[in-house]
ChimeraX commands (.cxc) that place a marker at each C-alpha (Angstrom):
marker #1 position 9.51,0.10,9.69 radius 0.5
marker #1 position 6.60,2.06,8.29 radius 0.5
marker #1 position 4.43,0.24,5.77 radius 0.5
marker #1 position 1.20,2.27,5.85 radius 0.5
marker #1 position 0.32,5.79,6.92 radius 0.5
marker #1 position -2.38,8.45,6.72 radius 0.5
marker #1 position -2.85,12.03,5.57 radius 0.5
marker #1 position -6.10,13.42,6.99 radius 0.5
marker #1 position -5.36,17.12,7.49 radius 0.5
marker #1 position -6.78,19.61,5.02 radius 0.5
marker #1 position -4.37,20.79,2.28 radius 0.5
marker #1 position -4.37,24.32,3.73 radius 0.5
marker #1 position -3.27,23.01,7.14 radius 0.5
marker #1 position -0.32,21.12,5.66 radius 0.5
marker #1 position 0.64,24.05,3.45 radius 0.5
marker #1 position 0.76,26.34,6.51 radius 0.5
marker #1 position 2.89,23.88,8.50 radius 0.5
marker #1 position 5.39,22.99,5.77 radius 0.5
marker #1 position 5.60,26.42,4.17 radius 0.5
marker #1 position 5.50,25.59,0.45 radius 0.5
marker #1 position 4.07,27.97,-2.15 radius 0.5
marker #1 position 2.11,25.42,-4.20 radius 0.5
marker #1 position -1.62,25.04,-3.49 radius 0.5
marker #1 position -2.31,21.36,-4.15 radius 0.5
marker #1 position -5.78,19.95,-3.63 radius 0.5
marker #1 position -5.98,16.37,-2.39 radius 0.5
marker #1 position -8.43,14.21,-0.43 radius 0.5
marker #1 position -7.84,12.61,2.96 radius 0.5
marker #1 position -6.04,9.25,2.72 radius 0.5
marker #1 position -6.43,6.60,5.42 radius 0.5
marker #1 position -4.29,3.75,4.12 radius 0.5
marker #1 position -1.37,4.90,1.98 radius 0.5
marker #1 position 0.79,1.98,0.84 radius 0.5
marker #1 position 4.15,1.54,-0.94 radius 0.5
marker #1 position 4.15,2.07,-4.74 radius 0.5
marker #1 position 1.37,4.67,-4.41 radius 0.5
marker #1 position 1.93,8.40,-5.08 radius 0.5
marker #1 position 2.80,10.38,-1.95 radius 0.5
marker #1 position 3.45,14.08,-1.31 radius 0.5
marker #1 position 6.89,15.23,-0.22 radius 0.5
marker #1 position 8.35,18.62,0.66 radius 0.5
marker #1 position 11.87,19.42,-0.53 radius 0.5
marker #1 position 14.09,22.43,-1.07 radius 0.5
marker #1 position 14.27,23.78,-4.64 radius 0.5
marker #1 position 16.24,26.95,-5.43 radius 0.5
marker #1 position 16.20,27.89,-1.78 radius 0.5
marker #1 position 12.43,27.50,-1.32 radius 0.5
marker #1 position 10.29,24.67,-0.02 radius 0.5
marker #1 position 8.52,22.82,-2.81 radius 0.5
marker #1 position 5.59,20.40,-2.77 radius 0.5
marker #1 position 6.01,17.40,-5.09 radius 0.5
marker #1 position 4.26,14.13,-5.76 radius 0.5
marker #1 position 6.47,11.03,-6.04 radius 0.5
marker #1 position 6.17,7.24,-5.86 radius 0.5
marker #1 position 6.65,5.65,-2.43 radius 0.5
marker #1 position 9.53,3.23,-2.91 radius 0.5
marker #1 position 12.97,4.71,-3.59 radius 0.5
marker #1 position 14.68,3.82,-6.85 radius 0.5
marker #1 position 18.37,4.83,-7.00 radius 0.5
marker #1 position 19.49,6.59,-10.17 radius 0.5
marker #1 position 21.99,3.83,-10.99 radius 0.5
marker #1 position 19.38,1.04,-11.21 radius 0.5
marker #1 position 19.18,-0.44,-14.72 radius 0.5
marker #1 position 15.97,-2.45,-14.43 radius 0.5
marker #1 position 13.37,-1.26,-11.87 radius 0.5
marker #1 position 11.48,-4.55,-12.11 radius 0.5
marker #1 position 14.54,-6.43,-10.88 radius 0.5
marker #1 position 15.20,-4.06,-7.97 radius 0.5
marker #1 position 13.68,-4.55,-4.51 radius 0.5
marker #1 position 11.17,-1.94,-3.34 radius 0.5
marker #1 position 12.79,0.39,-0.79 radius 0.5
marker #1 position 9.87,1.88,1.14 radius 0.5
marker #1 position 12.03,2.48,4.22 radius 0.5
marker #1 position 15.65,3.47,4.83 radius 0.5
marker #1 position 17.31,2.47,8.11 radius 0.5
marker #1 position 18.58,5.68,9.66 radius 0.5
marker #1 position 21.63,4.03,11.17 radius 0.5
marker #1 position 23.09,3.20,7.73 radius 0.5
marker #1 position 21.77,5.86,5.32 radius 0.5
marker #1 position 25.22,7.42,4.93 radius 0.5
marker #1 position 26.79,4.06,4.06 radius 0.5
marker #1 position 24.32,2.09,1.97 radius 0.5
marker #1 position 24.79,2.66,-1.79 radius 0.5
marker #1 position 21.01,2.91,-2.32 radius 0.5
marker #1 position 20.67,5.87,0.07 radius 0.5
marker #1 position 24.11,7.48,0.34 radius 0.5
marker #1 position 23.68,10.07,-2.43 radius 0.5
marker #1 position 20.10,10.92,-1.42 radius 0.5
marker #1 position 21.14,11.45,2.21 radius 0.5
marker #1 position 23.78,13.88,1.03 radius 0.5
marker #1 position 21.86,15.74,-1.67 radius 0.5
marker #1 position 18.14,14.87,-1.64 radius 0.5
marker #1 position 16.56,14.92,1.80 radius 0.5
marker #1 position 12.85,15.66,2.09 radius 0.5
marker #1 position 9.94,15.77,4.51 radius 0.5
marker #1 position 6.91,13.50,4.15 radius 0.5
marker #1 position 3.67,14.99,5.56 radius 0.5
marker #1 position 1.55,12.57,7.60 radius 0.5
marker #1 position -1.10,12.51,10.30 radius 0.5
marker #1 position -0.33,9.05,11.62 radius 0.5
marker #1 position 0.90,5.59,10.72 radius 0.5
marker #1 position 0.18,1.92,11.34 radius 0.5
marker #1 position 2.33,-0.78,12.90 radius 0.5
marker #1 position 1.56,-4.46,13.46 radius 0.5
marker #1 position 2.17,-6.27,16.75 radius 0.5
marker #1 position 2.95,-10.00,16.67 radius 0.5
marker #1 position 0.85,-11.78,19.29 radius 0.5
marker #1 position 2.29,-15.27,18.85 radius 0.5
marker #1 position -1.20,-16.64,18.32 radius 0.5
marker #1 position -3.02,-15.75,15.17 radius 0.5
marker #1 position -2.79,-12.70,12.94 radius 0.5
marker #1 position -0.78,-9.64,13.90 radius 0.5
marker #1 position -2.74,-6.85,15.57 radius 0.5
marker #1 position -2.55,-3.48,13.75 radius 0.5
marker #1 position -2.18,-0.29,15.78 radius 0.5
marker #1 position -2.66,3.31,14.72 radius 0.5
marker #1 position -0.09,5.81,16.00 radius 0.5
marker #1 position -0.54,9.57,15.87 radius 0.5
marker #1 position 0.40,12.76,17.73 radius 0.5
marker #1 position -1.43,13.22,21.03 radius 0.5
marker #1 position -2.07,16.81,20.00 radius 0.5
marker #1 position -3.81,15.73,16.80 radius 0.5
marker #1 position -1.36,17.83,14.76 radius 0.5
marker #1 position 0.29,16.59,11.54 radius 0.5
marker #1 position 3.72,14.95,11.59 radius 0.5
marker #1 position 6.75,15.27,9.32 radius 0.5
marker #1 position 8.57,12.03,8.52 radius 0.5
marker #1 position 12.21,12.27,7.49 radius 0.5
marker #1 position 12.48,11.19,3.86 radius 0.5
marker #1 position 14.94,10.71,1.02 radius 0.5
marker #1 position 14.05,11.16,-2.63 radius 0.5
marker #1 position 15.63,10.21,-5.93 radius 0.5
marker #1 position 15.15,10.88,-9.64 radius 0.5
marker #1 position 15.49,7.93,-12.00 radius 0.5
marker #1 position 15.74,8.05,-15.79 radius 0.5
marker #1 position 15.28,4.96,-17.93 radius 0.5
marker #1 position 17.06,4.00,-21.15 radius 0.5
marker #1 position 14.17,5.31,-23.24 radius 0.5
marker #1 position 14.03,8.67,-21.51 radius 0.5
marker #1 position 11.28,7.74,-19.05 radius 0.5
marker #1 position 11.57,9.55,-15.71 radius 0.5
marker #1 position 10.33,8.72,-12.21 radius 0.5
marker #1 position 10.79,10.44,-8.85 radius 0.5
marker #1 position 10.62,8.21,-5.80 radius 0.5
marker #1 position 11.06,8.45,-2.03 radius 0.5
marker #1 position 11.63,6.39,1.11 radius 0.5
marker #1 position 10.79,7.02,4.77 radius 0.5
marker #1 position 13.77,7.05,7.14 radius 0.5
marker #1 position 13.27,4.84,10.20 radius 0.5
marker #1 position 14.90,4.46,13.60 radius 0.5
marker #1 position 14.55,2.43,16.80 radius 0.5
marker #1 position 11.14,2.59,18.44 radius 0.5
marker #1 position 10.58,4.81,21.47 radius 0.5
marker #1 position 8.84,3.68,24.69 radius 0.5
marker #1 position 5.39,4.20,23.17 radius 0.5
marker #1 position 6.08,2.04,20.12 radius 0.5
marker #1 position 8.39,-0.49,21.76 radius 0.5
marker #1 position 5.63,-2.90,22.90 radius 0.5
marker #1 position 4.21,-2.92,19.37 radius 0.5
marker #1 position 7.19,-2.86,17.00 radius 0.5
marker #1 position 10.95,-2.32,17.22 radius 0.5
marker #1 position 11.11,0.40,14.51 radius 0.5
marker #1 position 9.36,3.70,13.81 radius 0.5
marker #1 position 9.57,6.55,11.28 radius 0.5
marker #1 position 11.95,9.39,12.10 radius 0.5
marker #1 position 9.80,12.41,12.98 radius 0.5
marker #1 position 11.35,15.82,12.32 radius 0.5
marker #1 position 10.07,18.66,14.57 radius 0.5
marker #1 position 9.11,21.94,12.81 radius 0.5
marker #1 position 12.08,23.79,14.30 radius 0.5
marker #1 position 14.42,21.32,12.56 radius 0.5
marker #1 position 12.78,21.37,9.10 radius 0.5
marker #1 position 15.48,23.59,7.64 radius 0.5
marker #1 position 18.30,21.49,9.10 radius 0.5
marker #1 position 16.94,18.39,7.40 radius 0.5
marker #1 position 16.00,19.99,4.08 radius 0.5
marker #1 position 18.99,22.26,3.47 radius 0.5
marker #1 position 21.46,19.83,1.94 radius 0.5
marker #1 position 23.59,22.70,0.66 radius 0.5
marker #1 position 24.34,24.10,4.11 radius 0.5
marker #1 position 23.91,21.02,6.30 radius 0.5
marker #1 position 26.01,17.95,5.51 radius 0.5
marker #1 position 24.78,14.39,5.85 radius 0.5
marker #1 position 26.73,13.74,9.04 radius 0.5
marker #1 position 25.13,16.73,10.78 radius 0.5
marker #1 position 21.67,15.86,9.48 radius 0.5
marker #1 position 22.01,12.31,10.74 radius 0.5
marker #1 position 21.93,13.68,14.31 radius 0.5
marker #1 position 18.18,14.26,13.72 radius 0.5
marker #1 position 17.67,10.54,13.18 radius 0.5
marker #1 position 16.46,9.49,16.62 radius 0.5
marker #1 position 13.31,8.10,18.27 radius 0.5
marker #1 position 10.55,10.66,18.84 radius 0.5
marker #1 position 10.00,11.90,22.41 radius 0.5
marker #1 position 7.95,9.42,24.42 radius 0.5
marker #1 position 5.17,11.89,25.13 radius 0.5
marker #1 position 4.65,12.92,21.48 radius 0.5
marker #1 position 2.61,9.95,20.28 radius 0.5
marker #1 position -0.20,7.65,21.35 radius 0.5
marker #1 position -1.19,4.26,19.94 radius 0.5
marker #1 position -4.34,2.17,19.95 radius 0.5
marker #1 position -5.49,-1.05,18.23 radius 0.5
marker #1 position -7.54,-0.87,15.05 radius 0.5
marker #1 position -9.30,-3.40,12.84 radius 0.5
marker #1 position -7.39,-5.74,10.53 radius 0.5
marker #1 position -9.36,-4.12,7.70 radius 0.5
marker #1 position -6.28,-1.92,7.27 radius 0.5
marker #1 position -4.43,-5.00,5.99 radius 0.5
marker #1 position -6.19,-4.60,2.63 radius 0.5
marker #1 position -4.82,-1.69,0.63 radius 0.5
marker #1 position -8.21,-1.36,-1.10 radius 0.5
marker #1 position -9.70,-0.22,2.21 radius 0.5
marker #1 position -9.23,3.54,2.53 radius 0.5
marker #1 position -11.84,5.18,4.75 radius 0.5
marker #1 position -12.23,6.82,8.20 radius 0.5
marker #1 position -13.47,3.57,9.78 radius 0.5
marker #1 position -9.89,2.28,9.71 radius 0.5
marker #1 position -9.06,4.73,12.53 radius 0.5
marker #1 position -11.75,3.48,14.90 radius 0.5
marker #1 position -10.60,1.94,18.19 radius 0.5
marker #1 position -10.79,-1.88,18.14 radius 0.5
marker #1 position -10.99,-3.91,21.36 radius 0.5
marker #1 position -11.40,-7.71,21.04 radius 0.5
marker #1 position -14.49,-8.95,22.85 radius 0.5
marker #1 position -12.81,-12.02,24.37 radius 0.5
marker #1 position -9.53,-10.55,25.63 radius 0.5
marker #1 position -7.95,-7.27,26.73 radius 0.5
marker #1 position -6.19,-4.97,24.32 radius 0.5
marker #1 position -2.66,-6.06,23.40 radius 0.5
marker #1 position -1.02,-2.87,24.62 radius 0.5
marker #1 position -1.67,-0.29,27.33 radius 0.5
marker #1 position -4.72,1.83,26.62 radius 0.5
marker #1 position -3.92,5.19,25.02 radius 0.5
marker #1 position -4.05,8.24,27.22 radius 0.5
marker #1 position -7.20,9.26,25.37 radius 0.5
marker #1 position -9.35,6.67,23.63 radius 0.5
marker #1 position -10.59,8.80,20.80 radius 0.5
marker #1 position -10.46,8.70,17.04 radius 0.5
marker #1 position -8.29,11.56,15.71 radius 0.5
marker #1 position -10.43,14.30,14.27 radius 0.5
marker #1 position -10.34,14.43,10.48 radius 0.5
marker #1 position -10.05,18.05,9.54 radius 0.5
marker #1 position -12.48,19.11,6.80 radius 0.5
marker #1 position -11.04,19.84,3.40 radius 0.5
marker #1 position -11.27,23.23,1.80 radius 0.5
marker #1 position -12.59,23.24,-1.75 radius 0.5
marker #1 position -10.09,24.73,-4.17 radius 0.5
marker #1 position -11.89,25.10,-7.48 radius 0.5
marker #1 position -9.71,24.86,-10.53 radius 0.5
marker #1 position -6.96,22.86,-8.86 radius 0.5
marker #1 position -6.22,19.36,-10.06 radius 0.5
marker #1 position -6.54,16.44,-7.66 radius 0.5
marker #1 position -3.24,14.79,-6.74 radius 0.5
marker #1 position -4.66,11.37,-5.81 radius 0.5
marker link #1:1,2 radius 0.2
marker link #1:2,3 radius 0.2
marker link #1:3,4 radius 0.2
marker link #1:4,5 radius 0.2
marker link #1:5,6 radius 0.2
marker link #1:6,7 radius 0.2
marker link #1:7,8 radius 0.2
marker link #1:8,9 radius 0.2
marker link #1:9,10 radius 0.2
marker link #1:10,11 radius 0.2
marker link #1:11,12 radius 0.2
marker link #1:12,13 radius 0.2
marker link #1:13,14 radius 0.2
marker link #1:14,15 radius 0.2
marker link #1:15,16 radius 0.2
marker link #1:16,17 radius 0.2
marker link #1:17,18 radius 0.2
marker link #1:18,19 radius 0.2
marker link #1:19,20 radius 0.2
marker link #1:20,21 radius 0.2
marker link #1:21,22 radius 0.2
marker link #1:22,23 radius 0.2
marker link #1:23,24 radius 0.2
marker link #1:24,25 radius 0.2
marker link #1:25,26 radius 0.2
marker link #1:26,27 radius 0.2
marker link #1:27,28 radius 0.2
marker link #1:28,29 radius 0.2
marker link #1:29,30 radius 0.2
marker link #1:30,31 radius 0.2
marker link #1:31,32 radius 0.2
marker link #1:32,33 radius 0.2
marker link #1:33,34 radius 0.2
marker link #1:34,35 radius 0.2
marker link #1:35,36 radius 0.2
marker link #1:36,37 radius 0.2
marker link #1:37,38 radius 0.2
marker link #1:38,39 radius 0.2
marker link #1:39,40 radius 0.2
marker link #1:40,41 radius 0.2
marker link #1:41,42 radius 0.2
marker link #1:42,43 radius 0.2
marker link #1:43,44 radius 0.2
marker link #1:44,45 radius 0.2
marker link #1:45,46 radius 0.2
marker link #1:46,47 radius 0.2
marker link #1:47,48 radius 0.2
marker link #1:48,49 radius 0.2
marker link #1:49,50 radius 0.2
marker link #1:50,51 radius 0.2
marker link #1:51,52 radius 0.2
marker link #1:52,53 radius 0.2
marker link #1:53,54 radius 0.2
marker link #1:54,55 radius 0.2
marker link #1:55,56 radius 0.2
marker link #1:56,57 radius 0.2
marker link #1:57,58 radius 0.2
marker link #1:58,59 radius 0.2
marker link #1:59,60 radius 0.2
marker link #1:60,61 radius 0.2
marker link #1:61,62 radius 0.2
marker link #1:62,63 radius 0.2
marker link #1:63,64 radius 0.2
marker link #1:64,65 radius 0.2
marker link #1:65,66 radius 0.2
marker link #1:66,67 radius 0.2
marker link #1:67,68 radius 0.2
marker link #1:68,69 radius 0.2
marker link #1:69,70 radius 0.2
marker link #1:70,71 radius 0.2
marker link #1:71,72 radius 0.2
marker link #1:72,73 radius 0.2
marker link #1:73,74 radius 0.2
marker link #1:74,75 radius 0.2
marker link #1:75,76 radius 0.2
marker link #1:76,77 radius 0.2
marker link #1:77,78 radius 0.2
marker link #1:78,79 radius 0.2
marker link #1:79,80 radius 0.2
marker link #1:80,81 radius 0.2
marker link #1:81,82 radius 0.2
marker link #1:82,83 radius 0.2
marker link #1:83,84 radius 0.2
marker link #1:84,85 radius 0.2
marker link #1:85,86 radius 0.2
marker link #1:86,87 radius 0.2
marker link #1:87,88 radius 0.2
marker link #1:88,89 radius 0.2
marker link #1:89,90 radius 0.2
marker link #1:90,91 radius 0.2
marker link #1:91,92 radius 0.2
marker link #1:92,93 radius 0.2
marker link #1:93,94 radius 0.2
marker link #1:94,95 radius 0.2
marker link #1:95,96 radius 0.2
marker link #1:96,97 radius 0.2
marker link #1:97,98 radius 0.2
marker link #1:98,99 radius 0.2
marker link #1:99,100 radius 0.2
marker link #1:100,101 radius 0.2
marker link #1:101,102 radius 0.2
marker link #1:102,103 radius 0.2
marker link #1:103,104 radius 0.2
marker link #1:104,105 radius 0.2
marker link #1:105,106 radius 0.2
marker link #1:106,107 radius 0.2
marker link #1:107,108 radius 0.2
marker link #1:108,109 radius 0.2
marker link #1:109,110 radius 0.2
marker link #1:110,111 radius 0.2
marker link #1:111,112 radius 0.2
marker link #1:112,113 radius 0.2
marker link #1:113,114 radius 0.2
marker link #1:114,115 radius 0.2
marker link #1:115,116 radius 0.2
marker link #1:116,117 radius 0.2
marker link #1:117,118 radius 0.2
marker link #1:118,119 radius 0.2
marker link #1:119,120 radius 0.2
marker link #1:120,121 radius 0.2
marker link #1:121,122 radius 0.2
marker link #1:122,123 radius 0.2
marker link #1:123,124 radius 0.2
marker link #1:124,125 radius 0.2
marker link #1:125,126 radius 0.2
marker link #1:126,127 radius 0.2
marker link #1:127,128 radius 0.2
marker link #1:128,129 radius 0.2
marker link #1:129,130 radius 0.2
marker link #1:130,131 radius 0.2
marker link #1:131,132 radius 0.2
marker link #1:132,133 radius 0.2
marker link #1:133,134 radius 0.2
marker link #1:134,135 radius 0.2
marker link #1:135,136 radius 0.2
marker link #1:136,137 radius 0.2
marker link #1:137,138 radius 0.2
marker link #1:138,139 radius 0.2
marker link #1:139,140 radius 0.2
marker link #1:140,141 radius 0.2
marker link #1:141,142 radius 0.2
marker link #1:142,143 radius 0.2
marker link #1:143,144 radius 0.2
marker link #1:144,145 radius 0.2
marker link #1:145,146 radius 0.2
marker link #1:146,147 radius 0.2
marker link #1:147,148 radius 0.2
marker link #1:148,149 radius 0.2
marker link #1:149,150 radius 0.2
marker link #1:150,151 radius 0.2
marker link #1:151,152 radius 0.2
marker link #1:152,153 radius 0.2
marker link #1:153,154 radius 0.2
marker link #1:154,155 radius 0.2
marker link #1:155,156 radius 0.2
marker link #1:156,157 radius 0.2
marker link #1:157,158 radius 0.2
marker link #1:158,159 radius 0.2
marker link #1:159,160 radius 0.2
marker link #1:160,161 radius 0.2
marker link #1:161,162 radius 0.2
marker link #1:162,163 radius 0.2
marker link #1:163,164 radius 0.2
marker link #1:164,165 radius 0.2
marker link #1:165,166 radius 0.2
marker link #1:166,167 radius 0.2
marker link #1:167,168 radius 0.2
marker link #1:168,169 radius 0.2
marker link #1:169,170 radius 0.2
marker link #1:170,171 radius 0.2
marker link #1:171,172 radius 0.2
marker link #1:172,173 radius 0.2
marker link #1:173,174 radius 0.2
marker link #1:174,175 radius 0.2
marker link #1:175,176 radius 0.2
marker link #1:176,177 radius 0.2
marker link #1:177,178 radius 0.2
marker link #1:178,179 radius 0.2
marker link #1:179,180 radius 0.2
marker link #1:180,181 radius 0.2
marker link #1:181,182 radius 0.2
marker link #1:182,183 radius 0.2
marker link #1:183,184 radius 0.2
marker link #1:184,185 radius 0.2
marker link #1:185,186 radius 0.2
marker link #1:186,187 radius 0.2
marker link #1:187,188 radius 0.2
marker link #1:188,189 radius 0.2
marker link #1:189,190 radius 0.2
marker link #1:190,191 radius 0.2
marker link #1:191,192 radius 0.2
marker link #1:192,193 radius 0.2
marker link #1:193,194 radius 0.2
marker link #1:194,195 radius 0.2
marker link #1:195,196 radius 0.2
marker link #1:196,197 radius 0.2
marker link #1:197,198 radius 0.2
marker link #1:198,199 radius 0.2
marker link #1:199,200 radius 0.2
marker link #1:200,201 radius 0.2
marker link #1:201,202 radius 0.2
marker link #1:202,203 radius 0.2
marker link #1:203,204 radius 0.2
marker link #1:204,205 radius 0.2
marker link #1:205,206 radius 0.2
marker link #1:206,207 radius 0.2
marker link #1:207,208 radius 0.2
marker link #1:208,209 radius 0.2
marker link #1:209,210 radius 0.2
marker link #1:210,211 radius 0.2
marker link #1:211,212 radius 0.2
marker link #1:212,213 radius 0.2
marker link #1:213,214 radius 0.2
marker link #1:214,215 radius 0.2
marker link #1:215,216 radius 0.2
marker link #1:216,217 radius 0.2
marker link #1:217,218 radius 0.2
marker link #1:218,219 radius 0.2
marker link #1:219,220 radius 0.2
marker link #1:220,221 radius 0.2
marker link #1:221,222 radius 0.2
marker link #1:222,223 radius 0.2
marker link #1:223,224 radius 0.2
marker link #1:224,225 radius 0.2
marker link #1:225,226 radius 0.2
marker link #1:226,227 radius 0.2
marker link #1:227,228 radius 0.2
marker link #1:228,229 radius 0.2
marker link #1:229,230 radius 0.2
marker link #1:230,231 radius 0.2
marker link #1:231,232 radius 0.2
marker link #1:232,233 radius 0.2
marker link #1:233,234 radius 0.2
marker link #1:234,235 radius 0.2
marker link #1:235,236 radius 0.2
marker link #1:236,237 radius 0.2
marker link #1:237,238 radius 0.2
marker link #1:238,239 radius 0.2
marker link #1:239,240 radius 0.2
marker link #1:240,241 radius 0.2
marker link #1:241,242 radius 0.2
marker link #1:242,243 radius 0.2
marker link #1:243,244 radius 0.2
marker link #1:244,245 radius 0.2
marker link #1:245,246 radius 0.2
marker link #1:246,247 radius 0.2
marker link #1:247,248 radius 0.2
marker link #1:248,249 radius 0.2
marker link #1:249,250 radius 0.2
marker link #1:250,251 radius 0.2
marker link #1:251,252 radius 0.2
marker link #1:252,253 radius 0.2
marker link #1:253,254 radius 0.2
view
């Protein structure tokens, strides 16, 4: 699964990677949680579009959102079959920009140990996503999204059995273009990321509180009385947070 993630790259960096025309201005986020607003990239009239939606997919057929379970993740193995995701997989696929994500490892003794996972290169990632538009009985509207997950690769396996589906840049169009690429073909992209793409290291349990949202969450944590719970990362460093560019006159999205 994926229950928390980060966006630390500058808006201009993400805009260049994902190729949307909008010029949103938003701060770095170090602990994004379900129900919060998240950026997605989707195809609109043949062009990539930046949009802000709620994390937690709400199918269009839901009558009462308060009585419906929060769907932060969608299992990639069943997205073409489950009623909650079937239409979105066919018509509303999106990309979710990220710089890394957290997973929790059960130790069998005490609290779970959180780990931060990010690209070894330090470059941003694109999670596979699904989005929906919901309209209430009184005309209220809400756009929502879920992150598609798959089985963990060899890097994540010792920590957790699931991970977000990561779409490589060369496959962005295949995932986004629902008009030309059917759901069955797109599902072929739902697979564990290459083993050499990511690295993971333990971080403080401060990430467990959604109110905590600062760069200290990404600092390497090694317990003083025992070794780390997983193999040391290839490079024990905190990912560099790229400086933001000031865009005067643009509204903040967070």
